LUMBAKE-608083 format. One line per field, with one value per residue: residue number from 1; x, y, z of N, C-alpha, C in turn. Coordinates in nm, 4 decimals, padded with zeros to 6 digits. Each point is the difference from the previous one (the first is absolute). Example, Ala and Ser with C-alpha at 12.3 -4.5 7.8 and 13.67 -1.06 7.14 Angstrom:
2
num <- [1:2];
n_xx <- [01.3190:-00.0350];
n_yy <- [-00.5690:00.1050];
n_zz <- [00.7800:-00.0720];
ca_xx <- [-00.0890:00.0820];
ca_yy <- [00.1190:00.1190];
ca_zz <- [00.0000:00.0060];
c_xx <- [00.0900:-00.0770];
c_yy <- [00.1200:00.1090];
c_zz <- [00.0000:00.0730];
This chain:
263
num <- [1:2:3:4:5:6:7:8:9:10:11:12:13:14:15:16:17:18:19:20:21:22:23:24:25:26:27:28:29:30:31:32:33:34:35:36:37:38:39:40:41:42:43:44:45:46:47:48:49:50:51:52:53:54:55:56:57:58:59:60:61:62:63:64:65:66:67:68:69:70:71:72:73:74:75:76:77:78:79:80:81:82:83:84:85:86:87:88:89:90:91:92:93:94:95:96:97:98:99:100:101:102:103:104:105:106:107:108:109:110:111:112:113:114:115:116:117:118:119:120:121:122:123:124:125:126:127:128:129:130:131:132:133:134:135:136:137:138:139:140:141:142:143:144:145:146:147:148:149:150:151:152:153:154:155:156:157:158:159:160:161:162:163:164:165:166:167:168:169:170:171:172:173:174:175:176:177:178:179:180:181:182:183:184:185:186:187:188:189:190:191:192:193:194:195:196:197:198:199:200:201:202:203:204:205:206:207:208:209:210:211:212:213:214:215:216:217:218:219:220:221:222:223:224:225:226:227:228:229:230:231:232:233:234:235:236:237:238:239:240:241:242:243:244:245:246:247:248:249:250:251:252:253:254:255:256:257:258:259:260:261:262:263];
n_xx <- [01.3285:-00.0541:-00.0377:00.0903:-00.0424:00.0705:-00.1316:00.0313:00.0539:-00.0657:-00.0064:00.0831:00.0063:-00.1180:00.0709:-00.1059:00.0178:00.0106:-00.1284:-00.0425:00.1045:00.0226:-00.0721:-00.0981:-00.0002:-00.0941:-00.0693:00.1031:-00.1393:00.0522:00.0391:-00.0135:00.1315:00.0900:00.1333:00.0296:00.1042:00.1115:00.1008:-00.0143:-00.0213:-00.1079:00.0347:-00.1250:00.0440:00.1351:-00.0243:-00.0912:00.0587:00.0057:00.0736:00.0485:00.0398:00.0255:00.0631:00.0642:-00.0136:00.0590:00.0628:00.1024:00.0355:00.1299:00.1185:00.1246:00.0735:00.0866:00.0221:00.0659:00.0557:00.0655:00.0729:00.0072:-00.1121:00.0800:00.0929:-00.1021:-00.0797:00.0298:00.0134:00.0037:00.0437:-00.0179:00.0535:00.0649:00.0089:00.0316:00.1192:00.0343:00.0124:00.0184:00.0867:00.0223:-00.0236:00.0776:00.0853:00.0092:-00.0014:00.1073:00.0482:-00.0267:00.0963:-00.0212:-00.0036:00.0962:00.0891:00.0937:00.0672:00.0530:-00.0162:00.1003:-00.0397:-00.0266:-00.0877:-00.0801:-00.0052:-00.0308:00.0042:00.0197:00.0402:-00.0176:00.0019:00.0550:00.0626:00.0201:-00.0166:00.0624:00.0557:00.0358:00.0445:00.1074:00.0887:00.0736:00.0785:-00.1046:00.0950:00.1312:00.0196:00.1001:00.1264:00.0418:-00.0321:-00.0119:00.0710:-00.0022:00.0121:-00.1666:-00.0385:00.1377:-00.0185:-00.1119:00.0863:-00.0236:00.1195:-00.0013:-00.0229:00.1214:00.0652:-00.0517:-00.0020:00.1277:00.0045:-00.1146:00.0468:00.1363:00.0011:-00.0287:00.1168:00.0071:00.0784:-00.0331:-00.0157:00.1228:-00.0661:00.0798:00.0334:00.0837:00.0030:00.1277:-00.0286:-00.0493:00.1355:00.0866:-00.0554:-00.0425:00.0968:-00.1363:00.0184:00.0671:-00.0991:00.0851:-00.1259:00.0482:00.0915:00.0125:00.1186:00.0368:00.0336:-00.0838:-00.0014:-00.0616:-00.0709:-00.0945:00.0089:-00.0958:00.0502:-00.1221:00.0998:-00.0961:-00.0757:00.0939:00.0535:-00.0766:-00.0532:00.0386:-00.0138:-00.0995:-00.0034:00.0234:-00.0633:-00.0616:00.1117:-00.0028:00.0473:-00.0533:-00.0850:00.0589:00.0005:00.0352:00.1055:00.0717:-00.0333:-00.0427:00.1089:00.0503:-00.0854:-00.0580:00.1202:00.0527:-00.0554:00.0269:00.1653:-00.0246:-00.0748:00.0768:00.0770:-00.0887:-00.0095:00.0096:-00.0882:00.0142:00.1137:-00.0312:00.0083:00.0939:-00.0004:00.1082:-00.0747:00.0799:-00.0930:-00.0181:-00.0332:-00.0361:-00.1106];
n_yy <- [01.9486:-00.0296:-00.1207:-00.0266:-00.0282:-00.1567:00.0546:00.1648:-00.0024:-00.0907:00.1201:00.0239:00.1471:-00.0450:-00.0960:00.0598:-00.1005:00.1311:-00.0851:-00.0844:-00.0900:00.1150:-00.0822:00.0776:00.0125:-00.0766:00.0167:-00.1021:-00.0332:-00.0386:00.1175:-00.1022:-00.0585:00.0824:-00.0303:00.0773:-00.0691:00.0229:00.0684:00.1067:00.0109:00.0404:-00.1381:-00.1086:00.0856:-00.0442:-00.1555:-00.0406:00.0882:00.0759:-00.0886:-00.0136:00.1307:-00.0266:-00.1071:00.0298:00.1684:-00.0826:00.0011:-00.0329:-00.0916:00.0737:-00.1066:00.0389:00.0172:00.0162:-00.0008:00.1342:00.0327:-00.0217:-00.0820:00.0632:00.0496:00.1028:00.0408:00.1161:-00.0963:00.0381:-00.1722:-00.0857:-00.0627:-00.0541:00.1098:00.0212:-00.1497:-00.0128:00.1333:-00.0691:-00.1167:00.0420:00.0722:-00.1012:-00.0634:00.0883:00.0050:-00.1441:00.0233:00.1070:-00.1004:-00.0083:-00.0485:-00.1072:-00.0904:-00.0352:-00.0820:-00.0711:-00.0725:00.0888:00.0602:-00.0591:00.1482:00.0669:-00.1264:00.0353:-00.1178:-00.0503:-00.0880:-00.1010:00.0415:00.0787:-00.0778:-00.1249:00.0766:00.0488:-00.1373:00.0383:00.1128:-00.0493:-00.1337:00.0876:00.1307:-00.0584:00.0896:00.1094:00.0457:-00.0263:00.1047:00.0500:00.0025:00.0834:-00.0759:00.1286:00.0244:00.1153:-00.0312:00.0512:-00.1224:-00.0036:00.1176:00.0125:-00.0375:00.0580:-00.0610:00.0587:00.1199:-00.0324:-00.0020:00.1134:00.0477:-00.0697:-00.0082:00.1182:00.0064:-00.0543:00.0622:00.1391:-00.0029:-00.1040:00.0597:00.1432:00.0159:-00.0596:-00.1369:-00.0015:00.1099:-00.0250:-00.1195:00.0154:00.0845:-00.1192:-00.1295:00.0728:00.0846:-00.0956:00.0351:00.0250:-00.0189:00.1201:00.0220:00.0819:00.0763:00.1007:00.0314:00.1213:00.1032:00.0609:00.1028:00.0009:-00.0143:-00.0720:00.1168:-00.0043:00.0686:00.0588:00.0468:00.1385:00.0670:00.0577:-00.0607:-00.0989:00.1768:00.0532:-00.1267:00.0070:00.1528:00.0128:-00.0797:00.0881:00.0599:-00.1009:00.0071:00.0117:-00.1010:00.0268:00.0851:-00.0428:00.1417:-00.0305:00.1070:-00.0508:-00.0614:00.0807:00.0596:-00.0506:-00.0792:00.1382:00.0542:-00.0935:-00.0226:00.1281:-00.0260:-00.0757:00.1048:00.1237:-00.1055:-00.0139:00.1483:-00.0127:00.0727:00.0546:-00.0154:-00.1017:-00.0704:-00.1003:-00.1510:-00.0551:-00.1055:-00.0923:-00.0102:-00.1293:-00.0507:-00.0475:00.0219];
n_zz <- [01.4222:-00.0933:00.0304:-00.0427:-00.1235:00.0535:00.0251:00.0462:-00.0674:00.0730:00.0455:-00.1140:-00.0651:00.0070:-00.0633:-00.0413:-00.1019:-00.1095:00.0371:-00.0800:00.0006:00.0740:00.1086:00.0431:00.0940:00.0020:00.0830:00.0224:-00.0481:-00.0652:00.0628:00.0863:-00.0533:00.0642:-00.0762:00.0548:-00.0057:00.1276:-00.0221:00.0183:00.1178:-00.0592:-00.0599:00.0990:00.0483:-00.0336:00.0013:00.1164:00.1228:-00.1328:-00.0667:00.1080:-00.0078:-00.1140:00.0214:00.0894:-00.0456:-00.0937:00.0920:-00.0806:00.0488:00.0488:-00.0234:00.0703:-00.0765:00.0849:-00.1241:-00.0059:00.1007:-00.0775:00.0463:-00.1195:00.0586:-00.0495:-00.0749:00.0499:-00.0338:00.0931:-00.0250:00.1380:-00.1090:00.1031:00.0409:-00.1045:00.0004:00.1556:-00.0009:-00.1364:00.0864:00.1097:-00.1210:-00.0531:00.0809:00.0669:-00.0747:00.0288:00.1196:-00.0326:-00.0514:00.1068:00.0370:00.0441:-00.0470:00.1092:-00.1189:00.0670:-00.1180:00.0360:-00.1532:-00.0289:00.0373:-00.1644:00.0812:-00.0842:-00.0175:-00.1338:00.1043:00.0369:00.0960:-00.0582:-00.0804:00.0584:00.0612:-00.1230:-00.0885:00.1268:-00.0010:-00.1060:00.0411:00.0904:-00.0767:-00.0924:-00.0679:-00.0216:00.0800:-00.0932:00.0867:-00.0356:00.0280:-00.1051:-00.0680:-00.0927:-00.0524:00.0537:-00.1549:00.0078:00.1296:-00.0163:00.0656:-00.0278:-00.0384:00.1382:00.0048:00.1057:-00.0380:-00.0904:00.1063:00.0356:-00.0882:-00.0280:00.0934:-00.0148:-00.1355:00.0403:00.0890:-00.0907:-00.0797:00.0109:00.0975:00.0138:-00.1123:00.0369:00.0199:-00.1134:00.0231:00.0652:-00.0040:00.0530:-00.0842:-00.0833:-00.0288:-00.0149:-00.0666:-00.1075:-00.0478:-00.1256:-00.0907:-00.0413:-00.0826:-00.0024:-00.0585:00.0430:-00.0251:00.0778:-00.0862:00.0892:-00.0369:-00.1065:-00.1273:00.0143:00.0884:00.0416:00.1516:-00.0146:00.1612:-00.0037:00.0668:-00.0969:00.0983:-00.0630:-00.0805:00.0824:-00.0183:-00.1371:-00.0032:00.0743:-00.0972:-00.0549:00.0248:-00.0279:-00.1183:00.1250:00.0244:-00.1082:00.0660:00.1067:-00.0681:-00.1088:00.0187:-00.1085:00.0602:00.0304:-00.0565:00.0344:00.0608:00.0406:-00.0357:00.0501:00.0933:-00.0164:00.0054:00.1335:00.0657:-00.0692:00.0222:00.0871:-00.0263:00.1132:00.0279:-00.0799:00.0994:-00.0789:00.1211:-00.0138:00.0306:-00.0553:-00.0550:-00.0146:-00.0704:00.1032:-00.1080:00.1541:-00.0503];
ca_xx <- [00.0590:-00.0390:00.1243:00.0496:-00.0816:00.0640:-00.0577:-00.0883:00.0002:-00.1021:-00.1499:00.0087:-00.1459:-00.0155:-00.0042:-00.1084:-00.0202:-00.1626:-00.0096:-00.1513:-00.0057:-00.0355:-00.1745:-00.0199:-00.0836:-00.1198:-00.0392:-00.0496:-00.0379:00.0944:00.0986:-00.0131:00.1008:00.1392:00.1052:00.1495:00.1238:00.1311:00.1264:00.0398:-00.0994:-00.0175:-00.0038:-00.1084:-00.0526:00.0736:-00.0357:-00.0881:-00.1209:-00.0919:-00.0932:-00.0250:-00.1035:-00.0829:-00.0748:-00.0307:-00.0976:-00.1062:-00.0324:00.0765:00.0589:00.1135:00.0989:00.1180:00.1020:00.1353:00.1406:00.0506:-00.0691:00.0822:00.0738:00.1022:-00.0358:00.0124:00.1190:00.0561:-00.0529:00.1394:-00.0538:-00.0299:-00.0867:-00.0901:-00.0843:-00.0205:-00.1008:-00.1426:-00.0676:-00.0625:-00.1347:-00.0901:-00.0389:-00.0962:-00.1453:-00.0732:-00.0163:-00.1165:-00.1492:-00.0618:-00.0697:-00.1131:00.0626:00.0122:00.0762:00.1231:00.0568:00.1083:00.1318:00.1466:00.1527:00.0964:00.0385:00.0919:00.0673:-00.1043:00.0175:-00.1510:00.0824:-00.0988:-00.0409:-00.0639:-00.1019:-00.1058:-00.0749:-00.1159:-00.1339:-00.0874:-00.0602:-00.0489:-00.1164:-00.0647:-00.1274:-00.0990:-00.0334:-00.0295:00.1061:00.1312:00.1054:00.1567:00.1123:00.0588:00.1462:00.0636:00.1297:-00.0304:00.1493:00.0256:-00.0393:00.0451:-00.0290:-00.1273:00.0418:00.0922:-00.0073:-00.1200:-00.1310:-00.0468:-00.0285:-00.1470:-00.0563:-00.0110:-00.0224:-00.1674:-00.0824:00.0117:-00.0835:-00.1437:-00.0193:-00.1211:00.0277:-00.1261:-00.0828:00.0306:-00.0125:00.0822:00.1147:00.0435:-00.0991:-00.0401:-00.1223:-00.1108:-00.0207:00.0484:-00.0409:-00.1295:00.0104:-00.0694:00.0579:-00.0737:00.0473:-00.0018:-00.0161:00.0468:00.1075:00.0657:00.1250:00.0520:00.0885:00.0148:00.0408:-00.1528:-00.1439:-00.1162:-00.0990:00.0374:-00.1094:-00.0222:00.0262:00.0141:-00.0796:00.0843:00.0979:00.0151:00.0288:00.1226:00.1235:-00.0662:00.0233:00.1692:00.0289:00.0492:00.1505:00.0982:00.1246:00.0139:-00.0573:00.0398:-00.0924:-00.0627:-00.0650:-00.0055:-00.0928:-00.1146:-00.0391:00.0559:-00.1226:-00.1060:00.0782:-00.0100:-00.1491:-00.0493:00.0315:-00.0712:-00.1145:-00.0154:00.0849:-00.1101:-00.1141:-00.1287:-00.0044:00.0760:-00.0087:-00.0156:00.1085:-00.0100:00.0786:-00.0015:00.0323:-00.0032:-00.1020:00.0535:-00.1278:00.0441:-00.1110];
ca_yy <- [-00.0270:-00.1133:-00.1136:-00.0306:-00.1618:-00.0640:-00.0709:00.0757:00.0341:-00.0870:00.0698:00.0706:-00.0194:-00.1443:00.0515:-00.1121:00.0591:-00.0148:-00.0593:00.0306:-00.1396:-00.0218:-00.0050:00.0375:-00.0955:00.0172:-00.0515:-00.1279:-00.0802:-00.1273:00.0013:00.0282:-00.0060:00.0099:-00.0301:00.0704:-00.0691:00.0854:-00.0542:00.0816:00.1156:00.1162:-00.0141:00.0236:00.1332:00.1148:-00.0615:-00.0181:00.0578:00.0885:-00.1124:-00.0914:00.0904:-00.0114:-00.1386:-00.0422:00.0438:-00.0394:-00.1360:-00.0977:-00.0760:-00.0026:-00.0454:00.0264:-00.1482:00.0556:-00.1126:00.0132:00.1174:00.1439:-00.0016:00.0531:00.1681:00.1242:-00.0050:00.0635:-00.0673:-00.0747:-00.0599:-00.1090:-00.0428:-00.0682:00.1209:00.0804:-00.0734:00.0532:00.1394:00.0093:-00.0620:00.0831:00.1171:-00.0608:-00.0221:00.1625:00.0578:-00.0706:00.0443:00.1083:-00.0364:-00.0970:-00.1208:-00.0506:-00.1243:00.0411:-00.1265:00.0385:-00.1339:00.0306:-00.0394:00.1526:00.0872:00.0051:-00.0819:-00.0888:-00.0805:-00.0833:-00.0833:-00.0917:00.0204:00.1388:-00.0104:-00.0358:00.1112:00.0815:-00.0795:-00.0662:00.1939:00.0202:-00.0681:00.0164:00.1113:-00.0464:00.1285:-00.0257:00.0447:-00.0292:00.1164:-00.0349:00.0476:-00.1010:-00.1341:00.0520:00.1242:00.0945:00.0595:00.1173:00.0577:-00.1465:00.0070:-00.0730:-00.1422:-00.0324:-00.1691:-00.0393:00.0270:-00.0564:-00.1513:-00.0060:00.0075:-00.1591:-00.1081:-00.0009:-00.0271:-00.1414:-00.0566:00.0178:-00.1258:-00.1019:-00.0193:-00.0162:-00.1118:-00.1400:-00.0608:-00.1080:00.0952:-00.0335:-00.0725:00.0614:00.1337:-00.0787:-00.0818:00.0660:00.1375:00.0203:00.1196:-00.0493:00.0523:00.1387:00.0616:00.1413:00.0358:00.1320:00.0599:00.1586:-00.0043:00.1582:00.0594:-00.0637:00.1217:00.0092:-00.0129:-00.0668:00.0456:00.1156:00.0002:00.0895:00.0051:00.1597:00.0165:-00.0866:00.0162:00.0746:-00.0986:-00.0691:00.0516:-00.0611:-00.1170:-00.0249:00.1067:-00.0660:-00.0521:00.1427:-00.0719:-00.0008:00.0989:00.1061:00.0745:-00.0421:00.1147:-00.0117:-00.0878:00.0423:00.0706:-00.0904:-00.0853:00.0480:00.0179:-00.1563:-00.0338:00.0699:-00.0494:-00.1444:00.0579:00.0295:-00.1132:-00.0955:00.0553:00.0628:00.1573:00.0986:00.0045:-00.1249:-00.0920:-00.1343:-00.0670:-00.0713:-00.1531:-00.0787:-00.1156:-00.1483:-00.1204:-00.1152:-00.0955];
ca_zz <- [-00.1130:-00.0686:-00.0112:-00.1022:-00.0138:-00.1253:-00.1122:00.0032:-00.1552:-00.0995:-00.0117:-00.0930:-00.0885:-00.1241:-00.1888:-00.0706:-00.1294:-00.0245:-00.0792:-00.0067:00.0642:00.1501:00.0425:00.1306:00.0651:00.0226:00.0958:-00.0497:00.1142:00.0090:00.0929:00.1402:00.0608:-00.0870:00.0991:-00.0493:00.0010:-00.0235:00.0879:00.1277:00.0536:-00.0419:-00.1603:-00.0419:00.0519:-00.1567:-00.1528:-00.0336:00.1089:-00.0301:-00.0534:00.1255:00.0608:-00.0936:00.0135:00.1378:-00.0245:-00.0846:00.0960:-00.0060:00.1211:-00.0246:00.1351:-00.0271:00.0458:00.0067:00.0115:00.1231:00.0719:-00.0541:00.1243:-00.0336:-00.0282:00.0684:00.0188:00.0929:00.1070:00.0716:00.0877:-00.0353:-00.0903:00.0858:00.0673:-00.1070:-00.0448:00.0544:-00.0343:-00.1216:-00.0053:00.0577:-00.0665:-00.0887:00.0655:00.0066:-00.1516:-00.0684:00.0389:-00.1080:-00.1320:00.0081:-00.0071:00.1189:-00.0066:-00.0853:00.0494:00.0048:-00.0124:00.0697:-00.0610:00.0281:-00.0826:-00.0709:-00.0685:00.0001:-00.1037:00.0058:00.0658:00.0198:00.0941:-00.0498:-00.0800:00.1033:00.0930:-00.0769:-00.0283:00.1360:-00.0053:-00.0978:00.0074:00.1281:-00.0297:-00.0904:-00.0603:-00.1695:-00.0926:00.1025:-00.0692:00.0128:-00.0995:-00.0970:00.0030:-00.0748:00.0281:-00.0708:00.0214:-00.0291:00.1240:00.1072:00.1455:-00.0334:-00.0255:00.0623:00.0040:00.0722:-00.1083:-00.1124:00.0740:00.0555:-00.1170:-00.0955:00.1256:-00.0037:-00.0984:00.0225:00.1073:-00.0541:-00.1093:00.0876:00.1463:00.0992:-00.0453:-00.0215:00.0962:-00.0187:00.0436:00.1242:00.0297:00.1411:-00.0046:00.0096:00.0953:00.1689:00.0486:-00.0288:-00.1154:-00.1120:-00.1369:-00.0364:-00.1275:00.0350:-00.1336:-00.0747:00.0447:-00.0378:00.0100:00.0167:-00.0863:-00.1338:-00.0996:-00.0994:00.0926:-00.0504:00.0717:00.1131:00.1242:00.0118:00.1408:00.0349:00.0893:00.1092:00.0245:00.1263:00.0390:-00.0068:00.0798:00.1541:00.0013:-00.0272:00.1658:00.0974:00.0017:00.0468:-00.0336:-00.1259:-00.0572:00.0792:00.0522:-00.1300:-00.0627:-00.0898:-00.0603:-00.0682:-00.0970:-00.0966:-00.0461:-00.0981:-00.1060:-00.0487:-00.0244:-00.1054:-00.1043:-00.0220:-00.0588:-00.0931:-00.0954:-00.0026:-00.0646:00.0748:-00.0006:00.0801:00.1171:00.0581:00.0044:-00.0424:-00.0115:-00.0944:00.0023:-00.0768:00.0274:-00.0734:00.0164:00.0064:00.0131];
c_xx <- [-00.0332:00.1105:00.0775:-00.0188:00.0788:-00.1066:-00.0857:-00.0252:-00.0663:-00.1191:00.0200:-00.1623:-00.0219:-00.0157:-00.0974:-00.0400:-00.1638:-00.0321:-00.1967:-00.0624:-00.0709:-00.0996:00.0172:-00.0661:-00.1156:-00.0586:-00.0682:-00.0397:00.0490:00.1312:-00.0474:00.0973:00.1144:00.1071:00.1401:00.0941:00.0662:00.1349:00.0102:-00.1112:00.0454:-00.0138:-00.1370:-00.0524:00.0584:-00.0932:-00.1712:-00.1291:-00.0931:-00.1338:-00.0635:-00.1288:-00.1344:-00.1084:-00.0730:-00.1552:-00.1119:-00.0801:00.0797:00.1027:00.1367:00.0656:00.1293:00.0956:00.1339:00.1499:00.0885:-00.0170:00.1209:00.1034:00.1736:-00.0447:00.0454:00.1262:00.0626:-00.0913:00.1160:-00.1103:-00.0138:-00.0993:-00.1454:-00.0894:-00.0390:-00.1205:-00.1430:-00.0731:-00.0442:-00.1553:-00.0973:-00.0164:-00.0858:-00.1295:-00.0535:-00.0433:-00.1303:-00.1428:-00.0215:-00.1023:-00.0802:00.0451:00.0147:00.0883:00.1572:00.0682:00.1796:00.0538:00.0995:00.1081:00.1033:00.0269:00.1007:00.0807:-00.1441:00.0257:-00.1540:00.0293:-00.1625:-00.0266:-00.0536:-00.1210:-00.1062:-00.0411:-00.0768:-00.0947:-00.0459:-00.0951:-00.1216:-00.1762:-00.0959:-00.1354:-00.0935:-00.0476:-00.0257:00.0726:00.1312:00.0721:00.1219:00.0615:00.0485:00.1332:00.1038:00.1049:-00.0363:00.1432:00.0329:-00.0386:00.0862:-00.0098:-00.1245:00.0356:00.0596:-00.0286:-00.1339:-00.1179:-00.0257:00.0192:-00.1425:-00.0970:00.0101:-00.0415:-00.1124:-00.0223:00.0267:-00.1382:-00.1626:-00.0032:00.1577:-00.0208:-00.1672:-00.1334:00.0142:-00.0217:00.1564:00.1206:-00.0451:-00.1067:-00.0603:-00.0737:-00.1266:-00.0124:00.0143:-00.0857:-00.1462:-00.0340:-00.0639:00.1143:-00.1214:00.0816:-00.0215:-00.0098:00.0572:00.1306:00.0192:00.0845:00.0497:00.1678:00.0722:00.0662:-00.1388:-00.0669:-00.1218:-00.1000:00.0139:-00.1111:-00.0031:00.0261:-00.0150:-00.0682:00.0479:00.1492:00.0444:00.0196:00.1188:00.1154:-00.0016:00.0961:00.1789:00.0512:00.0392:00.0793:00.0688:00.1354:00.0492:-00.0182:00.0155:-00.1927:-00.1108:-00.0575:00.0115:-00.1016:-00.1732:00.0468:00.1093:-00.0813:-00.0740:00.0705:00.0030:-00.1319:-00.0669:00.0524:-00.0457:-00.1429:00.0019:00.0817:-00.1285:-00.0884:-00.1248:-00.0018:00.0900:-00.0234:-00.0267:00.1374:-00.0268:00.1068:-00.0267:00.0765:-00.0284:-00.0963:00.0422:-00.1073:00.0830:-00.1383:00.0363];
c_yy <- [-00.1026:-00.0902:-00.0230:-00.1299:-00.0164:-00.0573:00.0899:00.0198:-00.1151:00.0501:00.1101:-00.0118:-00.0937:00.0783:-00.0887:00.0647:00.0299:-00.1100:00.0174:-00.1493:00.0085:00.0293:00.0467:-00.0812:00.0599:-00.0766:-00.1712:-00.0994:-00.1357:-00.0130:00.0427:-00.0315:00.0166:-00.0081:00.0855:-00.0732:00.1206:-00.0322:00.0935:00.1018:00.1506:-00.0203:00.0489:00.1603:00.0734:-00.0341:-00.0028:00.0230:00.0460:-00.1069:-00.0752:00.0780:00.0101:-00.1299:00.0219:00.1000:-00.0719:-00.1708:-00.0956:-00.0377:00.0266:-00.0492:00.0259:-00.1578:00.0982:-00.1223:00.0491:00.0850:00.1307:-00.0018:00.0557:00.1288:00.0705:00.0087:00.0780:-00.0672:-00.0877:-00.0374:-00.1667:-00.0811:-00.0512:00.1058:00.0849:-00.0571:00.0149:00.1087:-00.0008:-00.0906:00.1052:00.1217:-00.0663:-00.0320:00.1287:-00.0033:-00.0609:00.0415:00.1290:-00.0298:-00.1217:-00.1576:-00.0190:-00.1407:00.0447:-00.1250:00.0558:-00.0908:00.0080:-00.0742:00.1098:00.0753:-00.0352:-00.1569:-00.0977:-00.0235:-00.0930:-00.0977:-00.1424:00.0437:00.1455:-00.0622:-00.0796:00.0942:00.0762:-00.0707:-00.0252:00.1027:-00.0282:-00.0997:00.0219:00.1225:-00.0539:00.1398:-00.0252:00.1194:00.0329:00.1668:-00.0524:00.0734:-00.0226:-00.0975:00.0551:00.0706:00.1166:00.1063:00.1581:00.1169:-00.1056:00.0068:-00.0610:-00.1634:-00.0898:-00.1662:-00.0861:00.0056:-00.1057:-00.1871:-00.0385:-00.0060:-00.1061:-00.0940:00.0449:-00.0777:-00.1461:-00.0400:-00.0301:-00.1495:-00.0628:-00.0468:-00.0221:-00.0912:-00.1315:-00.0651:-00.0755:00.1258:00.0304:-00.0293:00.0088:00.0849:-00.0559:-00.0860:00.0541:00.0944:00.0280:00.0904:-00.0481:00.0547:00.1002:00.0605:00.1544:00.0192:00.0973:00.0839:00.1014:-00.0307:00.1383:00.0205:-00.1013:00.0929:-00.0359:-00.0678:-00.0679:00.0214:00.1585:00.0029:00.1237:00.0409:00.1487:-00.0105:-00.0613:00.0273:00.0384:-00.1253:-00.0679:00.0742:-00.0220:-00.1205:-00.0112:00.1096:-00.1066:-00.1025:00.0864:-00.0337:00.0229:00.1069:00.1784:00.0817:-00.0189:00.1362:-00.0008:-00.1170:00.0543:00.0508:-00.1417:-00.0975:00.0295:00.0181:-00.1403:-00.0232:00.0751:-00.0338:-00.1510:00.0268:00.0145:-00.0624:-00.0882:00.0401:00.0528:00.1443:00.0967:00.0244:-00.1054:-00.0815:-00.1187:-00.0962:-00.1242:-00.1336:-00.0726:-00.1412:-00.1052:-00.0824:-00.1263:-00.1076:-00.1408];
c_zz <- [-00.1080:-00.0185:-00.1362:-00.0334:-00.1223:-00.1156:-00.0631:-00.1527:-00.0492:00.0145:-00.0847:-00.0646:-00.0950:-00.1360:-00.0364:-00.1509:-00.0184:-00.1155:00.0097:00.0435:00.1416:00.0338:00.0854:00.1211:00.0738:00.1136:00.0043:00.1364:-00.0201:00.0816:00.1076:00.1243:-00.0800:00.1106:-00.0595:00.0321:-00.0678:00.0324:00.1195:00.0427:-00.0663:-00.1732:-00.0281:00.0134:-00.1162:-00.1043:-00.0234:00.0926:-00.0195:-00.0465:00.0945:00.0565:-00.0704:-00.0062:00.1408:00.0260:-00.0710:00.0737:-00.0076:00.1108:-00.0735:00.0662:-00.0779:00.0464:-00.0444:-00.0063:00.1235:00.0937:-00.0002:00.0944:-00.0823:-00.0989:00.0537:00.0710:00.1543:00.1498:00.0823:00.1180:-00.0911:-00.1211:00.0236:00.0295:-00.1127:-00.0773:00.0456:-00.0222:-00.1054:-00.0310:00.0754:-00.0627:-00.1259:00.0725:00.0094:-00.1738:-00.0334:00.0554:-00.0300:-00.1239:00.0319:00.0130:00.1536:-00.0250:-00.0783:00.0592:-00.0352:-00.0192:00.0549:-00.0585:00.0197:-00.1047:-00.0635:-00.0711:-00.0291:-00.1801:-00.0380:00.0120:-00.0102:00.1638:00.0114:-00.0856:00.1029:00.1085:-00.0658:-00.0120:00.1465:-00.0049:-00.1129:00.0233:00.1454:-00.0409:-00.1174:-00.0739:-00.1500:-00.0652:00.1149:-00.0824:00.0493:-00.0762:-00.1119:-00.0049:-00.1209:00.0503:-00.1056:-00.0131:-00.0401:00.1213:00.0805:00.1138:00.0413:00.0149:00.1040:00.0295:00.0919:-00.0782:-00.1033:00.0613:00.0571:-00.1073:-00.0454:00.1196:00.0156:-00.1174:00.0023:00.0881:-00.0137:-00.1119:-00.0075:00.1078:00.0646:-00.0649:-00.0687:00.1274:00.0544:00.0490:00.1304:00.0924:00.1850:00.0106:00.0485:00.1195:00.1732:00.0255:-00.0596:-00.1159:-00.0732:-00.0895:-00.0407:-00.1363:-00.0410:-00.1625:-00.0252:00.0911:-00.0332:00.0233:00.0333:-00.0674:-00.1010:-00.0585:-00.1162:00.0721:-00.0951:00.0442:00.0970:00.0361:00.0132:00.1632:00.0666:00.0953:00.1554:00.0293:00.1299:00.1043:-00.0078:00.0522:00.1367:00.0232:-00.0149:00.1139:00.1191:00.0090:00.0436:-00.0292:-00.1169:-00.0858:00.0898:00.0689:-00.1036:-00.0745:-00.1336:-00.0695:-00.0554:-00.1122:-00.0778:-00.0031:-00.0899:-00.1378:-00.0457:-00.0578:-00.1459:-00.1489:-00.0633:-00.0643:-00.1560:-00.1119:-00.0385:-00.0641:00.0846:00.0222:00.1268:00.1396:00.0789:00.0441:00.0281:00.0434:-00.1064:00.0119:-00.1340:00.0176:-00.0614:00.0428:00.0347:00.0488:-00.0468];
């Protein structure tokens, strides 16, 4: 039986507006390292695993940073929170491997209680200075009133904290001086951020060739999706909707992002 999930409706089909302002992503040799920062295990896989698989297939080194370990996810998982966290961490590592990602960092914040605090900004700045990515992919900090279940408070807080960590914290030598003085982490400037789940995307990534890897990754989250019987048709429907609204040819699948220049 598929577990009933407290946040299952977070994954309702994305509504993307038809717009001529959306640019299609093409292989970019200036992107050699990418960092995806999300709130919970499975967030990256529902929102951007097709893009991650596309990037890794082009030789981009991608790392994940999970703010929580999903210890409050899955209403029917009758186990201690620490055991649930370990289970979901293992599921996320398996999912990451499906799309070519080997580096997964868990910050260990409590699921359902994330706020864009100075402590979280410091921890994200540490990860950014360590990974030194050419692009950061993250969740939208803006509430979507047309699709409220996508705007989980942890998602909003993670997106906001990530943007604050990108600018100014990670690049500012005077922000969290212990990162440099005690840990030797040099300031680093991220030049661009791709935000998923926005109402006005500006970039679309054709994920037709990577959809099978995305589905495989999501099926690793058994505690959340059960046997995953509906995933194939559901994800293809979502991807087709995004591709159509972005003007891609019939039969294509896609994921969409708002690109923020942060140079």
